[in-house]
N, C-alpha and C positions, 0 to 999 in steps of 0.2 A: 405722399403719392398724390397725383393730380387727376381729377375726374371732370368730365363734361356733363353738365346737367341741362337738359332741354325738355321741351314739351311739344314735340312733334314739328317744330319749326326750326329755323336757322339760328335763332337767338340762343346764346350759351351763357350759363353761369359757371364759372370755374370754382370747383370745390377742392380744397387742398387739405390733406391730413398731415400735420407736422409731427415732430418728435421733440424730445427733450434736447436742450443745448448740449453740445459736446465740447471738448477742449479746443477745437479748432472751428473756424467759421463754416457754417453750412453754405453750400453753393450749388446752384443748378441754373446755368445760363438760360435755358429754355423757360423754366418756371419763372425766373426773375423777370424775363422779358414780358411774359404774359401779365404778371402783376404790375409791371411798370406801365402797361398799356391800358389798365383798368381805369374806369371813371370813379368807381367806389372800391375801396379795400376794406373788407370786414374781418375783424379778428375777435378774440374772446373778451379781452379786457383793454381798457384805455390806458394810455401812459399814466403812471402814478405820479402825483404831484407832491408838494411840500406839506400837505395837510394830513399825511398818513398817521402821524403820531396821535392826533386828535381822534381820528377814526378808529385807531386801535384801542384807545381808551374807551370810546363810546360803545364799540361793538365787540371788542375782544377781551375785555377784562370785567370780571364780576368779583368785586372785593369780598363778597360773602362766600365765594366758591373758588378757592385757589385750585390750581391744576391737580394737586395731590388728592383733593377730595373727590375727583372724578374716577380715580383708578384704584383697583385693589393693590395690595402691597407687591405682588409679584410683577404686575404690569408696570407699576411705578419704578421698581428696581430696574426693569429692562429699559425703560425710558431713560433713567439716570445714566445707565451704562452707555447708551447710544449718544446722549448729549455729551458726555465726557469724551467719547471716541471721536466726535467730529469737531470738538472745540467750541460748542455752542455755549451761550451764556445761560447757565443753569438758573441763576437768580432771576433773570428776566423771564425765562420760560415759566417759572413757578407761579407767576402771577396771572398767566394767560388762560383763557378758555381753551379747550382741546383743539378747536379748529385753527385758532391763531398760533397755538404752540406747534401744530403740525406744519403750518406755513413757515414759521421761523426756523424750525428744525430743518426743513428742506433747504432753505436758503443757506444755512450754515453747512449742511452736508454737501451741497453743490460747490460751495467755495472750497471745502476741504479736499474734494477730488478734482478741482481745477476746471469746473464748468463755468461758463460765462453766459448769462442770459442773452446778451447781445449777439451771441453766436447761434441762437436758436433760429430755425427756419422762419418762424413768424416774425421775429425781429428783423431779419434780413429782408424778407419780402415787404414788410411794412415800410422799410426805408426806401426800397426800390419804387414802391407805389407812390410814396410821398415825392420822390424825385421826379416821377412822371406826372405829378399834379393831381393824383387821385384824392377824392374826399375820403378821409380816414374815419371809419365808423367801427363800433364794437358792440358785441352782444350785450354787455353791461355798459350803458352810456357813460357813467361816471365812476370814479373810484369808490364813492360811497355806495353805489349800487352793488359793487363787488363785495364790499364788507357786509352789507345788509343781507346779501344772498347767503354767505357763509354763516352769518349769525342766525339766520332763520332755520338752520338745520335742526332736526330733532336731536335730543340728547344722545340717542343711540347713534345717529349719523355722525355727530361730532366725534364721539369716541372711536367709531369705526374709521373715520378719516385719520385720526392719529395712528391707529393700528396699521392702516394701509401705508402711511408715510414711513412708519418704522420698517415695514417690509421693503419699501423702495430704498431706504437708506442702507439696509443690510445687504441688498442686492448689489449696490455700489456701481462703480464705473463699468464693470463688465456688462451689466444689464443695459446701461445707456448705449454703449458702443454696439452691442448686439442688435438692439432695436434699430439704430441708425443704419447699420449694415444691411439688415433684412429689409427695411423699408426701401433703401436704395436699390435693392434687387426686386422690388415689387412684392415682397412677401409680408402679408399682414398677419401671419399665424401667431407670432409672439404676442402682439397686442390683442388678438382675438382670445388667446388663452388667458391673458391677464384680465381682460374685461369680464370674461366668464367667471374667473376666480373672484373678482370683486362682486359680481352679482350673487354668487353662491355664499361667500364668506362674510361679505359686508353689504347685505342687500339694501339697507336704509341709505347707505352712502351711494350705492349705485343708482338708486331712484333719484336722489337729490342731484348728484353731479352729472349723471348721464341721461336718464330717461326724461326727466322734466325739461332739461335744457334742449334735448333733441326735439321734443314736441314743440318747443318755442321756435326752433329754427325752421320747421316745415312751412308755416305761413309766411315767414320772413323771406325764404327763398322763392316761394311761389309768387310773392309780390314783386320781387325783382324781375322775374320772368314776365309777369303781367305788364310791368312798366317799361320793359325793354332796357333795363339797367345793365350796363356793361360792368359787372361786378366780379370781384375775386374774393372768395370766402375761405379764410384759413381757420381751421379748428384743430384741436388735438385729435390724433388718429383714433383714440378710444371712442370718439363720438361717431365714428364711421362704421364700426364693426358690430356684429351680433344682431339678434332679432330686433333689438330696439335701436340699432345704429342707423345712421342716415342713409347708408347704401341700401338698406332694406326698406326703410320707411319712405324714402322719396318715390320709388316706383309704386308703392302702395297708394300714394296720393296722385298718381297719374303722371309722374315725371320720369324721364328716361335718364339713366346714369351710365356713362361709359368711361372706362379707364383710358386716360390719355397718356400718362407717363408714370413709371414706377417711382 
């Protein structure tokens, strides 16, 4: 969904809430045209480069604490069944910290059900913005910043991230397609329910992944308005909804938010 963010004047920051990739490329000619006309395109993470293996070793592996040491037997058995079901590399996951195991499991699960990250709205819009000559910027400036943020999770949040990922994998392709359909119709209710579930069931994860990052977006967006920057900001829709979501927080700091397109 696309929103106009203003502060009483004519200058607009475009705020877009994306969804997970689907088996076919996402497209919206109007939104793509707006992204292509931006001077700055902001997304959550930068393109990942060839140094990921070194970052994974540095931030995602603790030789003294293999993955099995983080989980009780019943949860470990559930994880093993899920790993087998999506064809993930069980030996590789066994060496990882929970946060990186969750990421690796999601990648394997996406491939298993035919999802392609290049088909995600953010990827499509970033390409259109680049074609239009926009400066490409991201919430986390470098890949190392992404890894460092995940690695800074509390132990509770790390394990909760793995639990949340297991929930996502179990929900499968039906969840992904339902979200895409509902968002295309302008319906935020599925992600509102899931974000509330994360807050209630996995509160440490919600604080780390949603609340703190939303707080960091507020001054960033205000600065864009102060500077008159022609910016397009793409975030996951989970950052928009709920009491701590940007759709609620931006008006609380004096900005106006209006729905532009579902």
